[in-house]
VOMAR-385759 format. One line per field, with one value per residue: residue number from 0; residue in three letters; y negated, x negated, z negated of N, C-alpha, C in turn. Coordinates in steps of 0.02 Angstrom, whole numbers. Each point is the difference from the previous one (the first is absolute). Example, Ala and Ser with C-alpha at 12.3 -4.5 7.8 and 13.67 -1.06 7.14 Angstrom:
<pts>
vofi: c(0	1)
gufi: c(Ala	Ser)
n.Y: c(284	-53)
n.X: c(-660	18)
n.Z: c(-390	36)
ca.Y: c(-59	-59)
ca.X: c(45	-42)
ca.Z: c(0	-3)
c.Y: c(-60	-55)
c.X: c(-45	39)
c.Z: c(0	-37)
</pts>
This chain:
<pts>
vofi: c(0	1	2	3	4	5	6	7	8	9	10	11	12	13	14	15	16	17	18	19	20	21	22	23	24	25	26	27	28	29	30	31	32	33	34	35	36	37	38	39	40	41	42	43	44	45	46	47	48	49	50	51	52	53	54	55	56	57	58	59	60	61	62	63	64	65	66	67	68	69	70	71	72	73	74	75	76	77	78	79	80	81	82	83	84	85	86	87	88	89	90	91	92	93	94	95	96	97	98	99	100	101	102	103	104	105	106	107	108	109	110	111	112	113	114	115	116	117	118	119	120	121	122	123	124	125	126	127	128	129	130	131	132	133	134	135	136	137	138	139	140	141	142	143	144	145	146	147	148	149	150	151	152	153	154	155	156	157	158	159	160	161	162	163	164	165	166	167	168	169	170	171	172	173	174	175	176	177	178	179	180	181	182	183	184	185	186	187	188	189	190	191	192	193	194	195	196	197	198	199	200	201	202	203	204	205	206	207	208	209	210	211	212	213	214	215	216	217	218	219	220	221	222	223	224	225	226	227	228	229	230	231	232	233	234	235	236	237	238	239	240	241	242	243	244	245	246	247	248	249	250	251	252	253	254	255	256	257	258	259	260	261	262	263	264	265	266	267	268	269	270	271	272	273	274	275	276	277	278	279	280	281	282	283	284	285	286	287	288	289	290	291	292	293	294	295	296	297	298	299	300	301	302	303	304	305	306	307	308	309	310	311	312	313	314	315	316	317	318	319	320	321	322	323	324	325	326	327	328	329	330	331	332	333	334	335	336	337	338	339	340	341	342	343	344	345	346	347	348	349	350	351	352	353	354	355	356	357	358	359	360	361	362	363	364	365	366	367	368	369	370	371	372	373	374	375	376	377	378	379	380	381	382	383	384	385	386	387	388	389	390	391	392	393	394	395	396	397	398	399	400	401	402	403	404	405)
gufi: c(Met	Asn	Ala	Gly	Tyr	Gln	Val	Val	Ser	Leu	Asp	Ala	Gly	Ala	Glu	Leu	Val	Ile	Val	Asn	Thr	Cys	Thr	Val	Thr	Ser	Ala	Thr	Asp	Ala	Gln	Ser	Arg	Asn	Leu	Ile	Arg	Arg	Ala	Arg	Arg	Leu	Asn	Ser	Arg	Cys	Arg	Val	Val	Val	Thr	Gly	Cys	Tyr	Ala	Gln	Val	Asp	Pro	Asn	Ala	Leu	His	Asp	Leu	Pro	Gly	Val	Ser	Leu	Val	Ile	Gly	Asn	Glu	Glu	Lys	Gln	Arg	Leu	Leu	Glu	Phe	Leu	Lys	Lys	Glu	Arg	Asp	Ser	Thr	Tyr	Val	Glu	Val	Ser	Asp	Ile	Arg	Lys	Ala	Glu	Asn	Val	Cys	Leu	Gln	Pro	Leu	Thr	Ser	Phe	Ala	Ser	Arg	Ser	Arg	Ala	Phe	Val	Gln	Ile	Gln	Asn	Gly	Cys	Asp	Ala	Phe	Cys	Ser	Tyr	Cys	Ile	Ile	Pro	Tyr	Ala	Arg	Gly	Ala	Ser	Arg	Ser	Ala	Arg	Pro	Asp	Ala	Ile	Leu	Gln	Gln	Val	Ser	Gly	Leu	Val	Glu	Ser	Gly	Tyr	Arg	Glu	Ile	Val	Leu	Thr	Gly	Ile	His	Ile	Gly	Gly	Tyr	Gly	Ala	Asp	Leu	Gln	Leu	Pro	Val	Thr	Leu	Asn	Asp	Leu	Val	Gln	His	Ile	Glu	Gln	Lys	Thr	Lys	Val	His	Arg	Leu	Arg	Leu	Gly	Ser	Ile	Glu	Pro	Thr	Glu	Leu	Thr	Asp	Glu	Leu	Leu	Glu	Ser	Ile	Ala	Ala	Ser	Arg	Val	Ile	Cys	Pro	His	Leu	His	Ile	Pro	Leu	Gln	Ser	Gly	Asp	Asp	Asp	Val	Leu	Gln	Arg	Met	Gly	Arg	Thr	Tyr	Gly	Thr	Gly	Phe	Phe	Ala	Arg	Leu	Val	Asn	Lys	Ile	Arg	Asp	Val	Leu	Pro	Pro	Ser	Ala	Ile	Cys	Leu	Asp	Val	Ile	Thr	Gly	Phe	Pro	Gly	Glu	Thr	Asp	Arg	Gln	Phe	Glu	Asn	Ser	Phe	Asp	Phe	Ile	Ala	Gly	Leu	Pro	Val	Thr	Asp	Leu	His	Val	Phe	Pro	Tyr	Ser	Lys	Arg	Pro	Gly	Thr	Pro	Ala	Ala	Thr	Leu	Pro	Asp	Gln	Ile	Pro	Gly	Asp	Val	Ser	Arg	Glu	Arg	Ala	Ala	Arg	Leu	Arg	His	Leu	Ala	Ala	Glu	Lys	Tyr	Arg	Leu	Phe	Ala	Glu	Ser	Phe	Ile	Gly	Gln	Glu	Leu	Glu	Val	Ile	Val	Glu	Asp	Gly	Lys	Lys	Ala	Gly	Leu	Leu	Lys	Gly	Met	Ser	Arg	Asn	Tyr	Leu	Asp	Ile	Arg	Phe	Pro	Gly	Glu	Ser	Ser	Leu	Ala	Gly	Gln	Cys	Leu	Leu	Val	Lys	Pro	Thr	Ser	Trp	Ile	Asp	Asp	Ala	Leu	Arg	Ala	Glu	Gln	Val	Ala)
n.Y: c(1278	-26	32	-42	-48	-5	-87	40	27	-43	-31	0	-12	-45	18	-40	-11	-34	7	-57	16	-10	-52	-67	18	27	-35	-34	15	-58	-60	11	8	-43	-21	23	-23	-66	13	36	-72	-32	40	64	1	-66	4	-17	-16	1	-41	-8	-71	19	33	-70	-52	24	28	30	-78	10	45	-29	-45	8	44	0	12	-53	-5	-62	-17	-41	34	42	-51	-21	65	-52	-3	22	-32	-16	28	-30	61	-4	64	-34	-69	-18	3	-37	-14	-45	8	-29	1	76	-22	9	41	-51	33	-33	19	29	-51	31	9	-26	-19	-29	-42	-42	66	-1	60	-28	55	-52	3	35	32	-9	-60	-33	28	-55	-36	-52	12	36	-59	-23	8	-22	-60	-3	22	-38	-3	-7	-17	38	-68	43	59	-63	-17	56	-12	-63	13	80	-24	-52	38	41	-60	15	-46	31	1	28	-51	93	6	12	-28	-19	-17	52	-26	73	5	64	-28	44	-64	-24	-17	-50	-8	-57	61	47	-45	-10	67	14	-70	-6	66	-38	17	20	28	39	-33	58	-43	77	11	-66	14	-53	41	36	-46	3	-67	31	35	-50	-39	74	7	-80	8	50	4	38	-24	60	-51	68	-19	44	-48	26	-22	38	-55	-35	42	-28	9	-17	-63	-35	-12	-44	-28	-44	-39	-29	-51	-22	-30	77	32	-47	-5	76	31	-70	37	50	-27	-2	60	12	-71	11	35	52	8	91	-4	68	13	34	24	0	-60	73	5	0	-68	-23	-34	57	18	-18	3	83	-10	-42	36	31	-33	-5	59	-12	42	50	42	47	27	2	25	-7	-20	43	52	2	30	-21	-25	-8	-45	62	-7	-59	-10	-6	59	-52	-3	22	-8	22	55	45	-21	5	57	-13	-35	40	54	-13	-23	73	27	-23	-1	58	-24	-55	48	53	-11	0	56	-14	7	53	-4	51	27	42	32	13	12	47	-11	9	-64	-3	58	-4	-28	64	-76	2	-62	-68	-25	75	-66	24	-11	-38	34	-21	49	33	86	-51	-77	77	-42	-50	-56	-56	-50	-28	-38	23	11	50	-13	59	2	-32	-24	-19	-41	8	-29	41	-4	-62)
n.X: c(70	-30	-32	59	-58	40	-22	-18	14	-59	18	34	-83	-18	14	4	-67	-25	-61	11	-59	26	-77	23	72	-22	50	-10	-54	13	9	-42	-53	34	-21	-28	-16	17	-34	-50	6	11	-48	8	57	-2	3	-68	42	-74	30	-30	-12	79	40	1	-15	43	-11	-82	-14	4	-60	-18	42	56	4	-52	47	14	-83	-10	-54	-15	-16	-6	11	-13	-21	17	71	-72	-46	60	-26	-81	-16	59	-30	-32	-25	44	-68	-5	-59	19	-67	36	-61	12	44	27	70	43	47	66	33	31	-17	57	-13	6	-20	-31	35	-56	-80	-57	-58	-38	-39	-38	-20	-68	-7	-51	-59	32	23	50	-6	54	-10	59	42	-43	-13	57	2	-41	-42	-52	50	-19	59	33	-25	-8	-20	-30	-3	-11	-36	-31	6	-7	-48	-13	-14	-25	-21	-75	5	-42	-76	5	-80	-17	-33	-64	-5	73	-49	-2	64	11	-41	52	39	1	49	-46	28	25	-33	-29	-22	-19	16	-72	-58	4	-13	-20	-35	33	66	-41	51	-21	-44	-21	-45	-27	-17	-30	-48	-22	-72	55	28	9	-31	13	-3	-23	11	0	-25	-32	-12	41	44	-30	-62	2	20	-27	-53	-23	-49	-46	-6	33	-44	27	-65	-43	-26	60	15	-69	-21	50	-48	40	22	20	9	19	-57	-38	40	-38	-40	27	8	-74	-44	2	8	-58	-7	14	42	53	-70	14	-49	10	-35	-76	-6	-45	4	-42	-10	-16	0	68	-68	-7	-54	1	13	-30	-35	0	18	-66	-46	23	-6	-73	-11	11	4	53	-62	12	-17	-9	-69	14	-56	13	-11	-34	-15	-58	15	-27	67	15	-58	25	-53	18	13	67	21	47	-24	-63	-3	24	-43	-26	22	1	-56	-18	44	-17	-61	6	-4	-61	-18	25	16	-77	-12	50	-15	-39	55	12	65	-79	-7	-12	-11	66	-16	59	-35	-29	35	25	-24	30	54	-66	29	-34	-17	-18	-56	-10	-8	22	33	-24	57	52	53	42	11	37	1	60	3	-38	-75	60	16	-24	38	-26	21	-70	10	-47	-35	32	9	-26	25	-1	51	45	48	73	-58	62)
n.Z: c(-1244	53	-25	-14	-13	-79	-21	-66	-70	-25	-44	76	-10	34	49	27	-3	72	-36	16	-21	-61	17	14	-56	-59	-24	48	-25	-60	47	40	-56	-43	65	-23	-59	17	60	-41	-6	47	27	-57	11	14	68	-35	18	7	3	64	-31	-65	33	65	-81	-45	82	-36	-30	75	49	-63	24	-47	28	18	76	18	34	11	70	-11	11	-35	-11	61	-13	-30	45	61	-26	-9	54	-43	-18	-32	19	43	-22	39	3	27	20	51	48	-38	6	32	-52	78	-12	10	-37	36	-54	16	-60	-25	-72	-37	-30	38	-10	-76	9	44	-18	40	12	-25	-66	2	-55	-19	23	-64	-25	-3	-45	-6	81	-11	18	11	-42	-33	34	-19	56	29	5	49	6	52	43	53	-55	-10	75	29	-40	7	52	-15	-47	58	80	-46	13	-11	-32	-39	33	-4	30	7	-26	23	62	-8	-13	4	3	36	-47	-24	13	53	-17	-47	-48	-9	-59	37	55	-54	-77	40	15	-72	0	70	15	-69	-28	-34	-45	-46	16	-52	-6	2	-43	-1	6	-31	-2	5	-30	59	29	49	-44	-35	48	2	-68	-9	66	-72	20	46	17	-47	-12	16	-23	10	-67	29	-100	-73	14	-40	-2	0	-46	-8	21	-16	-76	-2	21	-8	86	-68	-3	-55	24	18	-64	-60	52	0	-48	14	55	-57	-70	16	17	-63	-23	7	2	11	-40	6	-50	31	-73	-27	-84	-44	56	26	-73	-11	-14	-65	18	32	-70	-61	33	9	-75	-4	28	-14	-57	44	26	59	-48	-9	-6	-21	17	-67	-11	-71	-5	48	-14	60	-13	24	-27	20	-10	13	53	-6	-35	-70	5	-8	-78	-19	-73	15	58	-72	-37	33	-15	-54	5	63	-13	-40	47	22	-47	-43	30	10	-70	10	34	-62	-41	31	-21	-76	38	30	57	-22	15	-35	-20	-11	-51	-7	-55	-46	-9	-58	54	14	60	38	12	70	-23	38	-51	6	-7	-86	58	-53	10	2	5	64	-47	38	-28	-32	14	-21	62	-73	15	-48	-90	-7	-60	-38	-27	8	-65	16	17	69	-68	30	43	23	85	17)
ca.Y: c(36	45	52	37	-12	-43	-9	-16	-84	36	11	57	83	26	71	-17	-80	-34	-63	-45	-30	-71	25	-67	9	53	-24	51	60	27	-25	60	69	-31	38	82	16	-11	38	81	12	-24	52	35	4	-45	-25	-71	-45	-73	-31	-49	-42	16	49	25	-16	76	76	63	-42	-1	73	45	-26	78	-29	-27	23	-16	-54	0	-51	-52	28	56	-14	-14	88	24	68	44	29	24	65	58	29	-16	24	-53	-65	-19	-65	-47	-67	13	-78	-71	-69	-4	-34	-47	-46	-25	59	-26	50	-17	-25	-58	-12	-14	19	-74	13	-51	-33	50	-22	14	23	-20	10	40	-22	-54	5	-43	37	-42	50	51	21	73	17	31	78	40	-41	7	-77	-57	13	-47	23	-33	-50	15	4	-59	-39	50	29	-63	-14	50	-32	-36	35	26	-60	-33	-75	-21	54	28	47	14	28	15	-41	-30	-54	47	38	-32	2	39	38	19	-60	-27	-45	-40	-44	-47	-1	58	-30	-71	35	26	-62	19	37	28	-32	-6	-84	-30	53	-26	26	16	-20	-10	-25	-45	-10	7	-47	-53	-55	9	38	-46	-40	31	-4	-73	4	45	31	69	31	-52	-29	31	30	48	-17	34	-43	54	-6	-88	-13	28	74	86	30	63	88	47	3	-47	-21	-96	-36	-46	-59	11	21	-64	-24	30	-16	-36	-23	33	-51	-87	32	37	-17	46	51	44	4	55	41	55	-41	26	-30	34	47	-13	-37	-61	-27	-60	-66	22	7	-87	-36	17	-25	-59	2	27	-70	-74	28	-41	90	4	53	58	84	7	68	30	36	73	28	56	48	15	-101	-53	-57	40	15	-70	-23	-48	24	-47	37	-20	-48	-87	-4	-18	-67	-33	28	-33	-70	-14	-24	-37	-53	30	-26	-63	-6	23	-21	-89	19	9	-84	-53	7	-9	-45	33	54	62	71	51	70	44	54	55	14	-53	11	-1	-39	-62	45	-37	11	-20	-42	36	-34	58	-6	29	-52	36	-31	58	27	56	37	28	-46	21	9	-37	-38	-51	-62	-6	-71	0	-66	21	53	43	84	23	-2	-57	-9	-23	22	7	-67	37)
ca.X: c(67	11	-5	45	4	42	-23	5	-39	-36	48	41	-19	-19	-38	-62	-27	-36	-35	-27	-47	-77	-68	-38	-36	-14	51	41	-14	56	100	3	5	55	84	-25	7	83	31	-13	38	80	10	-64	-11	-15	-77	-21	-64	-41	-63	-15	-55	-53	-6	-36	-62	-14	63	24	25	83	39	18	73	60	83	-38	-31	-42	-23	12	-43	55	-19	33	82	41	7	55	39	-18	-15	40	35	-32	37	-15	-34	-63	-13	-66	-22	-16	-12	-49	-26	40	-61	23	73	-15	65	56	72	60	38	67	55	59	16	-30	38	15	30	0	-80	-22	-57	-51	-60	-27	-76	-13	-79	-52	-70	-19	-24	-21	-66	51	88	8	22	-41	-12	50	30	-55	-13	79	29	94	49	-4	67	62	19	23	68	55	-2	39	50	25	20	47	75	46	29	-32	-25	-52	-32	-84	-49	-39	-41	-41	-58	35	-23	-68	27	-13	-83	-36	42	-12	16	23	48	13	71	27	24	64	32	38	61	72	31	11	11	53	45	-6	28	-55	-69	-53	-68	-41	-71	-46	-71	-11	-54	41	52	-24	42	59	51	33	5	58	61	15	63	25	58	-10	-43	28	-59	-29	-76	-22	-85	-43	-66	-30	-19	-20	-54	-41	-59	52	16	-75	13	63	2	13	-50	20	-22	34	21	60	76	24	31	25	58	35	32	45	38	-1	35	33	8	51	-6	-5	-73	-16	-65	-10	-44	-26	-40	-21	-41	-63	-55	5	-14	53	-14	10	61	12	-10	35	14	9	5	67	53	4	39	87	21	64	-5	-59	-12	-64	-19	-38	-39	-12	-94	16	-36	-17	-15	-78	6	26	-55	-19	-11	10	100	31	15	63	32	-13	27	72	17	-35	33	88	6	0	71	62	-7	43	101	40	-18	62	51	23	13	46	43	11	70	64	34	7	31	-72	32	-26	19	45	-18	81	36	-12	-18	36	30	-16	-40	-74	-31	-70	5	-60	-76	-8	17	53	51	69	48	73	32	18	-19	13	-42	-72	-22	19	-66	26	-8	-6	-41	-26	18	-36	-31	15	-55	-53	29	34	63	39	90	-10	23	55)
ca.Z: c(-14	51	-10	-37	-68	-23	-33	-51	-39	-41	-30	24	-3	65	49	37	-20	16	-25	61	-48	22	-37	-12	-58	-35	-10	72	3	-52	-9	48	-23	-46	22	9	-62	5	36	-28	-93	8	22	-13	72	34	52	21	75	-17	56	-10	-1	-28	18	53	-11	-59	15	-33	-38	-4	-1	-80	-28	-11	53	69	47	48	-24	65	-16	65	68	-24	-25	64	13	-49	-6	23	-76	-48	32	-14	-57	-64	-45	-47	11	86	7	61	-16	63	-34	14	21	75	32	33	17	-33	53	-32	-9	35	-61	12	-41	-60	-72	-29	58	27	46	21	7	73	-2	93	9	-75	-23	-7	7	-38	-49	-71	-44	-70	33	19	65	69	-8	26	69	70	31	27	63	15	43	55	-5	30	-56	-52	1	-19	-66	-34	37	-21	-80	10	5	-55	-60	-43	15	-40	27	-55	36	-67	-23	-51	26	65	15	51	44	63	23	3	63	68	64	-36	-14	-76	-19	20	57	-24	-12	86	31	-39	4	49	13	-35	-49	-71	-33	-29	-5	-80	12	-74	-17	40	-10	8	71	78	-6	47	-11	35	-50	-35	58	28	-59	6	59	14	-41	-39	-61	-85	-33	-84	-5	-44	51	-88	5	13	-51	1	-42	75	-20	-7	85	32	-8	28	58	21	51	-10	-54	5	29	66	-23	11	69	33	-48	6	74	19	-14	61	65	-17	-69	-18	-3	-70	13	-49	7	-48	-36	-40	-57	-18	46	-40	-2	-18	-45	-25	37	64	11	4	46	70	-32	13	106	24	-12	43	48	15	32	-6	-33	-42	-8	-44	-5	-3	50	-18	24	51	-18	78	22	-27	-73	-38	-52	-30	-62	-23	18	-29	-42	34	-23	11	53	-6	-46	60	66	-41	-23	63	42	-40	37	71	-4	18	82	22	-40	35	81	24	-20	24	84	-35	32	69	17	49	48	-27	21	-52	-31	-23	-69	-40	-57	-46	54	49	42	-17	56	5	56	50	-69	-63	-85	7	-45	-34	23	-16	63	-11	21	79	43	5	78	38	-7	-13	-31	-68	4	-92	-49	-58	-22	-60	-1	55	61	9	21	57	17	64	26	50)
c.Y: c(37	54	57	-12	-65	-45	-19	-62	86	37	64	76	16	80	-36	-73	-18	-49	-31	-44	-65	9	-57	2	44	-1	39	68	63	36	60	79	5	15	62	36	11	29	68	6	9	77	32	62	-20	1	-46	-17	-50	-35	-88	-17	64	78	10	6	53	40	18	-17	42	56	43	-15	46	-35	-15	42	-23	-76	-20	-70	-90	7	55	-11	13	59	19	68	30	24	27	70	41	33	-35	31	-14	-52	-11	-62	-25	-67	-14	-58	-60	-58	29	9	-56	-48	0	50	-59	32	-34	-26	-59	-4	-12	5	-80	-18	-100	-12	87	-7	49	3	-16	34	48	6	-43	16	-35	42	-36	60	34	51	69	-1	24	79	35	-16	34	-75	-38	19	-27	47	-25	-51	20	54	-14	-38	50	15	-50	-6	41	-19	-70	20	23	-41	-35	-67	-13	61	-35	26	9	24	-7	-62	-26	-74	19	45	-24	13	56	44	-35	-54	-48	-52	-18	26	-62	31	31	-41	-37	57	27	-51	-12	49	53	-28	-14	-87	-14	63	-44	59	23	-20	-17	2	-77	-29	26	-53	-48	-53	28	62	-56	-28	27	9	-48	8	53	-9	70	16	-40	-39	12	38	40	37	46	-41	46	-50	-99	-8	26	33	72	3	24	74	52	19	-54	-47	-49	-30	-37	-72	-7	23	-61	-43	26	-24	-81	-10	30	-50	-48	32	26	-18	52	63	40	30	21	13	41	-15	85	-14	70	51	5	-76	-85	-18	-48	-45	18	-1	-74	-27	25	-36	-64	-16	17	-39	-41	4	-18	85	-18	83	28	76	28	85	22	55	93	16	63	59	13	-79	-25	-25	68	21	-71	-14	-44	-2	-24	45	14	-51	-70	-17	-20	-87	-49	-12	-36	-56	-19	7	-59	-69	-1	-35	-75	-24	3	-38	-53	21	6	-66	-46	-17	2	-55	-22	62	57	60	53	89	39	68	52	16	-86	-10	-56	-61	-32	32	-49	-11	-12	-51	18	-19	20	-23	65	-25	69	-47	23	21	65	52	32	-23	28	7	-47	-73	-55	-81	-6	-58	15	-52	12	63	20	76	8	-3	-70	44	-23	-2	-14	-56	34	-8)
c.X: c(16	-24	17	5	22	-36	37	-18	-34	32	59	-35	-22	-29	-85	-14	-37	-41	-55	-45	-59	-51	-11	-48	8	87	52	-18	36	57	14	2	44	78	-32	40	77	49	28	34	100	8	-66	-33	3	-69	-11	-76	-21	-55	4	-98	-60	-5	-77	-82	-3	53	-11	34	99	20	-26	48	26	47	-31	13	-38	-34	-6	-44	47	-4	55	84	15	39	33	19	-31	-35	60	19	-45	23	-32	-42	-72	12	-59	-17	0	-23	-75	-48	27	-45	-15	58	-3	58	46	53	26	65	69	52	51	32	-20	38	36	45	-19	-34	8	-54	-45	-70	-36	-79	4	-86	-61	-38	-38	-59	-26	-34	60	57	-20	18	-31	-2	66	48	-56	3	71	17	87	44	8	62	64	45	17	62	50	41	55	65	60	33	45	80	16	32	-53	-9	-63	-37	-98	-39	-41	-76	-78	-43	26	-28	-60	67	-40	-92	-5	41	-46	5	-4	50	-10	71	47	36	65	52	67	50	51	55	32	49	55	44	-25	-6	-77	-61	-41	-66	-10	-83	-51	-59	-19	-36	53	52	-23	40	30	53	20	34	65	51	21	61	23	77	13	-53	-2	-78	-13	-58	-21	-67	-22	-30	-61	-46	-32	-68	-45	-52	53	19	-45	15	73	-25	41	-20	19	-14	54	6	28	54	46	17	37	70	49	28	72	63	19	51	65	27	47	-22	-21	-71	-22	-69	15	-52	-47	-19	-38	-84	-79	-44	28	27	83	-3	27	87	56	-17	60	100	48	22	67	47	11	36	67	21	72	9	-47	17	-66	13	-67	-76	5	-48	35	-50	-22	-22	-67	36	-18	-73	-40	-4	62	88	19	52	87	46	-6	19	81	25	-29	83	64	-29	4	72	33	-30	39	85	-10	-22	46	61	7	-9	65	54	-19	21	46	15	25	57	-28	47	-49	28	11	-29	44	-4	3	-33	18	62	8	-50	-87	-17	-74	19	-61	-64	22	39	96	53	53	61	81	23	8	-66	-32	-60	-68	-5	7	-49	83	-48	11	-42	-4	47	-25	-57	4	-40	-49	24	67	78	14	39	-35	49	41	-20)
c.Z: c(70	-28	-49	-90	-4	-44	-56	-68	-28	-52	-33	-4	75	24	1	-42	23	-36	52	-41	4	-43	-12	-69	-48	-26	60	0	-71	35	52	-41	-27	56	49	-44	-19	25	-8	-59	47	48	34	76	68	28	-8	67	-25	68	-22	-40	-56	17	37	-37	-41	-20	-59	-82	-30	13	-46	-42	2	64	66	26	49	1	77	21	45	72	25	-28	66	1	-79	12	20	-85	-39	23	-49	-69	-70	-69	-39	50	64	1	73	4	47	-14	46	25	71	41	52	14	-55	29	-50	-1	42	-47	48	-65	-81	-81	-17	86	41	35	15	17	51	-25	62	-7	-65	-2	-8	10	-33	-71	-56	-57	-55	32	21	74	53	-6	-2	53	61	32	18	62	29	17	67	-4	23	-31	-52	17	12	-63	-27	56	-27	-66	13	0	-55	-54	-33	24	-15	21	-54	46	-72	30	-53	11	59	35	52	54	60	22	48	78	72	14	-98	-9	-60	-48	1	58	-14	-8	50	33	-13	1	45	19	-38	-20	-50	-40	-52	-8	-24	-2	-76	2	44	-6	-9	54	68	-18	60	19	78	-35	-17	30	22	-41	2	40	24	-25	-41	-37	-68	-24	-80	23	-63	14	-84	31	-59	-84	23	-20	75	-19	-16	71	41	-16	24	84	52	28	12	-75	-27	27	75	-1	-2	29	51	-53	11	60	5	-4	49	60	-14	-54	-38	-2	-69	4	-59	-16	-52	-39	-36	-45	-16	37	-45	-5	21	-52	-24	31	84	10	-12	91	23	-5	21	65	6	-46	31	72	13	20	-36	-57	4	6	-30	-14	-41	8	-18	22	32	16	84	8	-17	-51	-61	-49	-5	-76	-21	15	-51	-40	38	-18	19	72	22	-19	51	62	-28	26	74	3	-54	42	54	-29	-8	59	30	-7	33	74	19	-31	65	82	-26	30	81	28	24	29	-46	52	-68	-13	-26	-64	-38	-75	-44	21	54	57	16	105	3	71	35	-15	-36	-58	-1	-45	-5	3	-11	77	7	33	85	25	10	62	42	-22	-20	-24	-78	12	-87	-28	-52	-19	-72	2	44	74	18	42	64	11	89	23	40	78)
</pts>
């Protein structure tokens, strides 16, 4: 906006459209291409700029789409205004080797579309190279932002009125290992709690092998860090985990989840799971289903396996048909819905603090609790971004219904 641009909706026929792509699955690739085509249908003269992970790993596929003016990589997006000065007569592509990137540059963000929470990227890249994952090729090596830069951005967002800050990254559990003066994620969250006025601090996805006892103890002792952990499991079968290139087994994972439940009884524990990984037999899927069913977790993010060219898994034999992967995913999502309902209903009658989100659904406000419960209650839209106490009263339409506490 400071450069003279005005944000408008895509449907308004924007003159400049920036598509920040994802490439985790083939579905996200297709969604990005559809957005580009839609922008051109709405305004045939619009200028389309494509960046993000799809642009990073396959710029040529995007270069050939009608209307694309610029294709720039993940590192180049920081110089967007410079690239916009390029002539429009032909498509310009600049994508550098992201594996050579060494730093994380935090942008001076002070606002987000939502008034309820803001996001701070503390880390980027990944060195794990799981056999199914394209992310190390799209985001580069693991690298961490400086603690002082993170504290400055958190403080600025808090001053702008955000009650909740979410720490994000590709591999945040490994935060700080690459810095000249190494620090840990636990060190960082303690610094943020002690040196800023943040009301809530929520953590993004953390690898199971990086959830340390010290971090769990810090969360348990904190009035700021939310008791909500998002952990990639990916499979509940040891043979499949080994083929995926994961560095743990189901025994380790079960002990970790039970430890979390002991240390943080009210915590939300959400797992990532992939179905239909190459060679996953019916028996192995049932092993995975039964393993997850027996864990005291509260929700699942389930993804049918998506073949990513350039990854080792893409060349494995016994690729699973898509309809089988989707049927397995549907079963796990049904299990997840039941686990979430039981977890949510256990808080009926208790007072919970929520941060009110923008907009209404069926005439009700939506608020998110510290332990990631979606709660609906009556109230005025002007409450968006505010903290309230509510008391859940019932479970209706896949959400907790509540009343405000005076």
